[in-house]
C-alpha positions as CSV (number, residue, x, y, z in Angstrom):
1,X,109.2,102.4,96.7
2,X,112.7,103.9,96.7
3,X,113.4,107.6,96.1
4,X,115.0,107.6,92.7
5,X,115.9,110.3,90.2
6,X,114.1,110.6,86.9
7,X,117.3,109.4,85.2
8,X,117.6,106.4,87.4
9,X,113.9,105.5,86.7
10,X,114.4,105.8,83.0
11,X,117.4,103.4,83.1
12,X,115.4,100.8,85.1
13,X,112.5,101.0,82.7
14,X,114.8,100.7,79.7
15,X,116.6,97.7,81.1
16,X,113.3,96.1,82.0
17,X,112.0,96.6,78.4
18,X,115.3,95.4,76.9
19,X,115.2,92.3,79.1
20,X,111.8,91.4,77.8
21,X,112.9,91.2,74.2
22,X,116.4,89.8,74.6
23,X,117.0,86.3,73.3
24,X,119.8,85.4,75.8
25,X,119.2,82.7,78.4
26,X,120.2,85.0,81.2
27,X,118.1,87.9,79.9
28,X,121.1,90.2,80.5
29,X,121.4,93.3,78.3
30,X,124.6,95.0,77.1
31,X,125.7,98.4,78.2
32,X,125.8,99.4,74.5
33,X,122.2,98.4,74.1
34,X,121.2,100.5,77.1
35,X,123.2,103.5,75.8
36,X,121.7,103.2,72.3
37,X,118.2,103.1,73.6
38,X,118.6,106.1,75.9
39,X,120.8,108.0,73.3
40,X,123.7,108.4,75.7
41,X,127.4,107.4,75.5
42,X,128.5,104.0,76.7
43,X,130.7,105.6,79.5
44,X,127.6,107.5,80.8
45,X,125.6,104.3,80.8
46,X,128.3,102.5,82.6
47,X,128.5,105.1,85.4
48,X,124.7,104.9,85.9
49,X,124.8,101.1,86.0
50,X,127.4,101.4,88.7
51,X,125.0,103.6,90.7
52,X,122.2,101.2,90.3
53,X,124.4,98.3,91.3
54,X,125.2,100.2,94.5
55,X,121.5,100.5,95.2
56,X,121.0,96.8,94.6
57,X,118.7,97.5,91.7
58,X,120.8,95.7,89.0
59,X,123.5,93.2,88.6
60,X,126.4,93.8,86.2
61,X,128.8,91.0,85.2
62,X,131.6,92.0,82.7
63,X,131.2,90.3,79.3
64,X,127.7,89.0,80.4
65,X,125.7,92.3,80.7
66,X,123.2,93.9,83.0
67,X,120.1,92.4,84.6
68,X,117.6,93.7,87.1
69,X,117.4,92.3,90.7
70,X,114.0,91.6,92.1
71,X,114.0,95.0,93.7
72,X,114.9,96.5,90.3
73,X,112.1,94.7,88.6
74,X,109.6,95.9,91.2
75,X,110.8,99.5,90.7
76,X,110.7,99.2,86.9
77,X,107.2,97.8,86.9
78,X,105.9,100.6,89.2
79,X,107.3,103.2,86.8
80,X,105.7,101.4,83.8
81,X,102.4,101.1,85.7
82,X,102.6,104.8,86.6
83,X,103.0,105.8,83.0
84,X,100.2,103.6,81.7
85,X,97.8,104.5,84.5
86,X,98.4,108.2,83.6
87,X,97.9,107.5,79.9
88,X,94.6,105.8,80.7
89,X,93.5,108.5,83.1
90,X,94.3,111.3,80.7
91,X,92.5,109.6,77.8
92,X,89.4,108.3,79.6
93,X,88.9,111.0,82.2
94,X,90.5,114.2,80.9
95,X,89.8,113.9,77.2
96,X,93.3,113.8,75.8
97,X,93.8,112.2,72.4
98,X,95.8,109.1,71.8
99,X,98.6,111.1,70.4
100,X,98.8,113.5,73.4
101,X,98.8,111.1,76.3
102,X,102.4,109.7,76.0
103,X,104.2,113.0,76.3
104,X,102.2,114.1,79.4
105,X,102.5,110.7,81.0
106,X,106.3,110.7,80.6
107,X,106.5,113.7,83.0
108,X,103.8,112.6,85.4
109,X,105.1,109.0,85.8
110,X,108.2,110.3,87.6
111,X,106.4,112.7,89.9
112,X,103.8,110.3,91.2
113,X,103.7,108.3,94.5
114,X,102.6,104.7,94.7
115,X,99.6,105.9,96.8
116,X,98.5,108.3,94.0
117,X,98.9,105.8,91.2
118,X,97.0,103.1,93.1
119,X,94.2,105.6,93.9
120,X,93.9,106.5,90.2
121,X,94.0,102.8,89.3
122,X,91.2,102.0,91.7
123,X,89.2,105.1,90.6
124,X,89.2,103.7,87.1
125,X,88.1,100.3,88.3
126,X,91.5,98.6,87.7
127,X,91.9,98.9,83.9
128,X,93.7,96.0,82.2
129,X,95.4,98.0,79.5
130,X,96.3,101.6,78.5
131,X,94.8,103.3,75.5
132,X,97.5,101.8,73.3
133,X,96.7,98.3,74.4
134,X,99.7,97.8,76.6
135,X,99.1,95.8,79.7
136,X,99.0,97.7,83.0
137,X,100.9,95.7,85.7
138,X,98.2,94.3,88.0
139,X,100.3,94.2,91.2
140,X,99.6,96.9,93.8
141,X,102.5,99.0,95.0
142,X,100.5,100.6,97.9
143,X,98.0,98.7,99.8
144,X,97.8,100.3,103.3
145,X,94.0,100.7,103.0
146,X,93.2,97.1,102.0
147,X,91.6,94.5,104.1
148,X,92.2,90.8,103.4
149,X,89.5,88.2,103.7
150,X,88.4,84.8,102.4
151,X,86.1,84.9,99.4
152,X,83.2,83.4,101.3
153,X,83.1,86.7,103.3
154,X,82.9,88.8,100.2
155,X,80.0,91.2,99.7
156,X,77.8,91.8,96.6
157,X,78.6,94.8,94.4
158,X,82.2,95.2,95.8
159,X,85.5,94.9,93.9
160,X,88.1,92.5,95.0
161,X,91.7,91.4,94.1
162,X,92.9,87.8,94.5
163,X,95.8,87.7,96.9
164,X,96.2,83.9,97.6
165,X,94.9,80.7,96.1
166,X,95.5,77.4,97.8
167,X,96.3,74.1,96.0
168,X,92.7,72.7,96.1
169,X,91.3,75.9,94.5
170,X,94.1,75.9,91.8
171,X,93.3,72.3,91.0
172,X,89.6,73.1,90.7
173,X,90.1,75.9,88.2
174,X,92.6,73.9,86.2
175,X,90.2,70.9,86.0
176,X,87.4,73.2,84.9
177,X,89.7,74.9,82.4
178,X,88.8,78.3,83.9
179,X,91.1,81.3,84.5
180,X,90.4,83.2,87.6
181,X,90.8,86.9,87.0
182,X,93.0,88.8,89.5
183,X,90.4,91.6,89.7
184,X,86.7,91.1,89.8
185,X,83.3,92.4,91.1
186,X,80.9,90.2,93.0
187,X,77.6,90.3,91.2
188,X,75.3,87.9,93.1
189,X,75.3,85.3,95.8
190,X,73.0,82.4,95.0
191,X,70.9,80.4,97.4
192,X,73.5,77.6,97.6
193,X,76.0,80.4,98.4
194,X,77.8,80.2,95.1
195,X,79.1,83.5,93.8
196,X,78.7,85.0,90.4
197,X,81.6,87.3,89.7
198,X,82.4,89.5,86.7
199,X,85.9,90.3,85.6
200,X,86.9,93.7,84.1
201,X,86.4,92.6,80.5
202,X,82.8,91.6,81.3
203,X,83.2,87.8,81.5
204,X,81.1,86.1,84.2
205,X,82.3,83.3,86.4
206,X,80.5,81.0,88.9
207,X,82.5,80.1,92.0
208,X,81.0,77.3,94.2
209,X,80.9,77.9,97.9
210,X,83.2,75.1,99.0
211,X,86.1,76.7,97.0
212,X,85.6,80.2,98.4
213,X,87.4,79.6,101.7
214,X,90.4,78.5,99.7
215,X,90.6,81.9,98.0
216,X,91.8,85.0,99.7
217,X,91.0,88.5,98.4
218,X,91.7,92.1,99.3
219,X,89.0,94.7,99.5
220,X,90.0,98.4,99.1
221,X,88.5,100.6,101.7
């Protein structure tokens, strides 16, 4: 991830959240909307947008508005993930109340490296949502210590993340009207080599052996 100031991160997160609720086809948001959300003047917001454009994090077209680039989206989602992982950790592991976690997480999100956030995320067994019910982005922003393998090589009682699914596997799950969770734990390997896996929410899924080589997963070491 890029080295960004707290202010730059706040702008990216704000633009991302505004894009999610905008009704325009381009998903662009106005400078005035950004300024209002951050309680700053429009000239101040314009200057920051120029800085973000220079770093290739946003696009700004006069009269059309501001939109995040792919790099900007990735940066924004990491900041959001950092915040929500910290909220979850403080609530579940430290004993903070629901009312206390947001303020603490606001400070911690800016001071945390991708390695730290992904370590906390794994420590808590990949939570799906924070204490307020907001989804935690599932993509990993630091994966140096991961090994990729096909699912037929997976071991019982280990946690995995789906990284690739080929067309045959996608067709199988669609035909069976099944949704493959991105994160799951292998519970049992049956005599016919089928796998029973359990997603975070507790739902069980049976994956036949012939499909397993078509699925690639990563195992955190």
